[in-house]
ZALUMVEX-177063 format. One record per residue (C-alpha): residue in one letter; x, y, z. Coordinates in pm, whole numbers, padded with zeros to 5 digits, always signed. Layout:
N
AXYZ/...
end
This chain:
194
M-02299-03853-03076/E-02498-03970-02772/K-02225-04215-02668/R-01964-03940-02683/S-02185-03704-02482/Y-02244-03977-02224/R-01870-04050-02197/M-01793-03680-02151/R-02059-03651-01880/A-01930-03963-01705/R-01573-03831-01723/A-01679-03492-01582/E-01864-03668-01298/R-01556-03878-01215/Q-01339-03566-01216/A-01584-03384-00986/E-01589-03686-00752/T-01209-03700-00748/R-01186-03327-00680/Q-01435-03359-00394/R-01243-03657-00250/I-00927-03444-00250/V-01106-03154-00080/N-01261-03387+00180/A-00920-03543+00252/A-00760-03201+00295/V-01042-03082+00523/E-01006-03396+00738/L-00630-03343+00771/H-00657-02968+00831/S-00922-03034+01098/S-00719-03301+01276/L-00355-03196+01223/G-00388-02833+01116/P-00297-02672+00783/A+00069-02627+00876/R+00114-02999+00939/T-00076-03117+00632/S+00136-03198+00328/L+00009-03235-00025/S+00146-03590-00023/A-00065-03672+00282/V-00374-03523+00115/A-00313-03728-00201/E-00262-04044+00005/R-00577-03983+00213/A-00778-03914-00106/G-00638-04225-00275/V-00488-04035-00568/Q-00142-03966-00706/R+00015-03624-00649/A-00010-03561-01023/T-00388-03607-00998/L-00400-03364-00707/Y-00208-03106-00914/A-00440-03166-01210/H-00723-03039-00989/F-00537-02780-00782/A-00245-02569-00900/G-00091-02570-00552/E-00147-02548-00179/E-00321-02212-00190/A-00582-02328-00444/L-00648-02641-00239/F-00668-02437+00081/R-00923-02204-00082/A-01140-02502-00179/C-01105-02649+00171/T-01196-02319+00333/L-01507-02281+00119/H-01611-02640+00192/W-01550-02604+00567/R-01739-02274+00583/A-02032-02427+00394/T-02053-02718+00639/H-01997-02493+00945/P-02183-02169+00864/F-02111-01876+01094/P-02427-01735+01258/S-02619-01494+01040/P-02649-01136+01169/A-03003-01128+01026/A-03118-01303+01344/W-03018-01009+01566/E-03004-00703+01339/S-03371-00624+01398/I-03328-00608+01778/A-03332-00237+01869/D-03196-00261+02223/P-02814-00271+02196/S-02765-00494+02502/R-03025-00745+02387/R-02879-00740+02035/L-02527-00804+02163/R-02651-01076+02400/R-02827-01258+02116/A-02525-01225+01887/L-02282-01349+02152/R-02504-01645+02240/E-02502-01753+01876/V-02136-01676+01810/Y-02023-01851+02130/A-02239-02155+02047/W-02069-02164+01706/Y-01724-02140+01866/S-01818-02426+02097/S-01925-02641+01802/V-01603-02587+01603/E-01350-02540+01883/P-01109-02829+01820/E-01052-02758+01452/F-01080-02379+01483/T-00804-02388+01745/L-00581-02555+01486/F-00680-02297+01225/V-00590-02013+01463/R-00260-02182+01550/D-00174-02218+01181/S-00315-01885+01059/Y+00034-01777+00954/V+00040-02040+00676/F-00213-01856+00457/P-00236-01507+00609/G-00457-01370+00330/F-00734-01611+00420/W-00705-01525+00787/Q-00722-01155+00700/E-01069-01218+00552/R-01183-01357+00887/T-01024-01068+01077/E-01208-00819+00857/A-01539-01007+00898/I-01506-01004+01279/A-01417-00632+01273/S-01724-00562+01060/L-01942-00765+01297/A-01805-00574+01597/K-01864-00240+01430/S-02225-00326+01344/L-02295-00453+01698/A-02138-00143+01855/E-02315+00104+01628/P-02638+00136+01833/W-02424+00249+02127/G-02210+00489+01930/R-01884+00490+01743/R-01631+00556+02018/R-01311+00364+01956/A-01310+00206+02303/L-01666+00084+02256/V-01596-00075+01917/A-01282-00232+02067/A-01481-00372+02360/V-01737-00531+02127/G-01454-00656+01905/H-01296-00820+02208/A-01628-00977+02305/V-01681-01146+01967/E-01330-01291+01936/F-01270-01666+01949/E-00984-01619+02196/T-01214-01427+02434/W-01465-01711+02428/R-01184-01965+02474/S-01041-01776+02769/L-01372-01728+02948/V-01523-02071+02885/L-01234-02313+02846/R-00967-02157+03065/Q-01168-01968+03327/G-01451-02224+03346/L-01749-01997+03286/T-02060-02137+03124/Q-02158-02000+02785/A-02434-01794+02953/Q-02193-01654+03212/A-01943-01561+02941/V-02215-01380+02747/D-02331-01198+03061/A-01974-01093+03143/M-01911-00953+02795/V-02245-00771+02777/A-02173-00612+03118/F-01822-00519+03002/V-01949-00351+02686/A-02233-00178+02873/A-01980-00036+03122/I-01767+00095+02836/S-02076+00245+02669/A-02166+00453+02973/P-02074+00820+02939/P-01733+00895+03095/R-01745+01048+03444/R-01622+01401+03476/
end
């Protein structure tokens, strides 16, 4: 009985290792080529397995993409709002959040650019991110009020493309980009002139 239990454990460990090798291979390819340019054959080849083995672990591209997404998110965690939620002053709260979010964008820029480019491949997964950013914007705007323009301004400030435009295309430093977006949101938050 012990030998059988040992063999089953060893087999389960080998299967888990193979599964992880497949996920790692897919993450490497998605991060260097992008999801749209990554074939299942290329993933199998990179992982050193047959396509049949890949399909034994993942029913298809969407299941593999889900596993890759979870793995990538675990190794590149988005900043936690807990760090800034306790800051009462809305400008200081937004400044802290943008500093952390922009630092994260800077750390993942090459692969995240590919993910944005290929977001059409698995739109459901991208919708999750869109909803998370909208929720973040709403929570950061709340201390100022709930005006649509204000929430939109904060939403614009926390977007990857905003950071990319300000830092990579316009040449601002991270600190200058944060300052610009905090000033933008503060201007929107001011009561309208009559």
